[in-house]
C-alpha positions in Angstrom: -7.9 2.9 -22.7 -5.9 4.5 -25.5 -2.8 2.4 -25.5 -1.3 -0.6 -23.8 2.4 -1.6 -24.1 4.5 -4.4 -22.6 8.0 -4.5 -21.2 10.1 -7.6 -20.7 10.7 -8.7 -17.1 14.0 -7.3 -15.8 14.2 -4.6 -18.5 16.5 -1.7 -17.6 15.6 0.4 -20.7 11.9 0.9 -21.3 12.2 4.0 -23.4 10.6 2.5 -26.6 7.5 1.4 -24.7 7.2 4.8 -22.9 7.6 6.7 -26.2 4.7 4.7 -27.5 2.6 5.6 -24.5 3.6 9.2 -24.6 2.6 9.4 -28.3 -0.9 8.2 -27.4 -1.3 11.3 -25.1 -3.1 9.5 -22.2 -4.9 11.3 -19.5 -3.3 9.0 -16.9 -0.7 6.2 -16.9 -1.3 3.0 -15.0 1.9 0.9 -14.6 1.0 -2.7 -14.0 4.2 -4.4 -13.1 5.2 -6.3 -10.0 8.9 -5.1 -10.0 11.1 -2.9 -12.1 9.6 0.4 -11.3 13.0 2.0 -11.2 13.4 1.5 -14.9 10.0 3.1 -15.5 10.7 6.1 -13.3 14.1 6.6 -15.0 12.4 6.4 -18.4 9.8 9.0 -17.5 12.6 11.3 -16.3 14.7 10.7 -19.4 11.7 11.6 -21.6 10.9 14.6 -19.4 7.4 13.3 -19.2 5.4 13.8 -16.0 1.9 12.3 -16.6 -0.5 11.6 -13.8 0.2 8.0 -12.6 -2.0 5.6 -10.7 -1.1 2.2 -9.3 2.6 2.7 -8.5 4.3 0.9 -5.7 5.5 2.3 -2.4 8.3 -0.3 -2.2 10.3 -0.9 -5.4 12.3 2.2 -6.2 9.9 4.7 -4.6 12.6 7.3 -4.2 13.3 7.3 -7.9 9.8 8.8 -8.5 10.8 12.2 -7.4 8.4 14.8 -8.9 6.4 12.0 -10.5 4.9 11.3 -7.1 3.4 14.7 -6.9 0.7 13.8 -9.3 0.5 10.0 -8.5 -2.1 7.9 -6.8 -2.3 4.3 -5.7 -5.1 2.1 -4.4 -4.3 1.1 -0.8 -5.8 0.8 2.6 -2.7 2.1 4.4 -3.1 5.8 4.2 -4.6 8.4 6.5 -6.1 11.9 6.5 -3.6 14.6 7.3 -5.6 15.4 10.5 -6.1 11.8 11.6 -6.5 11.0 15.3 -3.4 10.2 17.3 -2.2 6.6 16.9 -2.2 4.3 19.9 1.0 3.6 21.7 0.8 0.0 20.5 0.8 1.2 16.8 3.6 3.7 17.4 5.7 0.9 19.0 5.1 -1.4 16.0 5.9 1.4 13.5 9.0 2.3 15.5 10.2 -1.3 15.3 9.8 -1.3 11.5 11.6 2.0 11.2 14.5 0.6 13.3 14.6 -2.5 11.1 14.2 -1.0 7.6 15.2 2.6 8.0 14.1 4.7 5.1 14.3 2.1 2.3 10.5 2.3 2.1 7.8 4.7 3.1 4.6 4.0 4.9 5.1 2.0 8.0 1.4 1.3 8.2 1.8 -1.1 5.3 4.3 -3.2 7.3 2.1 -3.3 10.4 -1.0 -4.2 8.3 0.6 -6.8 6.1 3.0 -8.4 8.6 2.0 -7.9 12.2 -1.8 -7.9 11.9 -1.9 -11.2 10.1 -0.3 -12.8 13.2 -2.6 -10.9 15.5 -5.6 -12.3 13.6 -4.3 -15.8 13.7 -3.5 -15.5 17.4 -7.0 -14.2 18.1 -8.7 -17.0 16.1 -6.6 -19.8 17.8 -7.4 -18.4 21.3 -11.1 -17.8 20.5 -11.7 -21.5 19.9 -8.7 -22.9 21.8 -7.8 -24.8 18.6 -5.3 -24.7 15.8 -7.4 -26.7 13.4 -8.0 -24.9 10.1 -11.7 -25.3 10.4 -11.7 -23.7 13.9 -9.5 -20.8 12.7 -11.7 -20.2 9.7 -14.9 -20.3 11.9 -13.4 -17.8 14.4 -12.2 -15.4 11.7 -15.6 -15.5 10.0 -17.2 -14.4 13.3 -15.1 -11.2 13.5 -17.4 -8.3 14.0 -15.7 -5.0 14.6 -12.7 -6.3 16.4 -9.7 -4.0 16.5 -6.1 -5.2 16.7 -3.0 -3.1 17.6 -4.9 0.1 17.1 -8.6 1.1 16.6 -7.4 2.1 13.1 -7.3 -1.6 12.2 -10.9 -2.9 12.6 -12.0 -6.1 11.0 -15.4 -7.5 10.0 -15.5 -11.0 8.4 -18.4 -13.3 7.6 -18.7 -16.6 5.7 -19.3 -14.5 2.5 -17.0 -11.5 3.2 -13.3 -12.2 3.6 -12.1 -8.7 2.8 -12.3 -7.8 6.5 -10.7 -4.4 6.9 -13.3 -1.7 7.5 -13.4 1.8 8.9 -10.7 4.4 8.2 -8.4 1.9 6.6 -10.8 0.3 4.2 -9.9 0.5 0.5 -8.8 4.1 -0.4 -7.0 5.9 -3.2 -3.9 7.4 -1.7 -1.6 10.1 -2.8 1.9 8.9 -3.7 3.3 12.1 -2.0 3.6 14.0 0.2 3.8 12.0 3.4 2.7 12.8 7.0 3.8 11.5 10.4 7.5 12.2 10.1 9.7 9.1 10.2 6.7 6.8 9.5 6.2 8.5 6.1 2.5 7.7 5.7 0.7 8.8 2.6 -2.6 10.7 2.7 -6.0 9.8 1.3 -6.5 11.5 -2.1 -9.3 14.0 -2.2 
């Protein structure tokens, strides 16, 4: 790490911090903010600085990235290979529902299915497995998951008493490109090579 700077929450002008970063001539920039990406992307554009970026969000102000996305990467589990197998009709139906609800305010409908719908599918499965809503029964059921798929074979889970990460297979942890996208209206990023 050659330089670390901070910006105050809610800042709309981050040019001083970005100038400090630019002056350190980093090989890659890693924004570590929860919100406020729009101010960062505007600052990069105003400085005419287009460094490689890792860790940027798909949600907050994604469209403001513009050409910054072309050399940007993010850790995620919701990206695919360009030539991925066809999605199941269940997954297409889920992504269509999200597209109809949110339009184009955010890319990557796989994120919505994975972080919203699949949690409910896992809970439903665990309750039905032990016919119980007790926290201990749900925990025991989830910790017995061994290659179960929900909504689409793309989402396969393996849990154990010592492994609560769960998501395995094609959607296990990846580094994804911030652009370009595949799959038309679903705007899904691809796995970085």
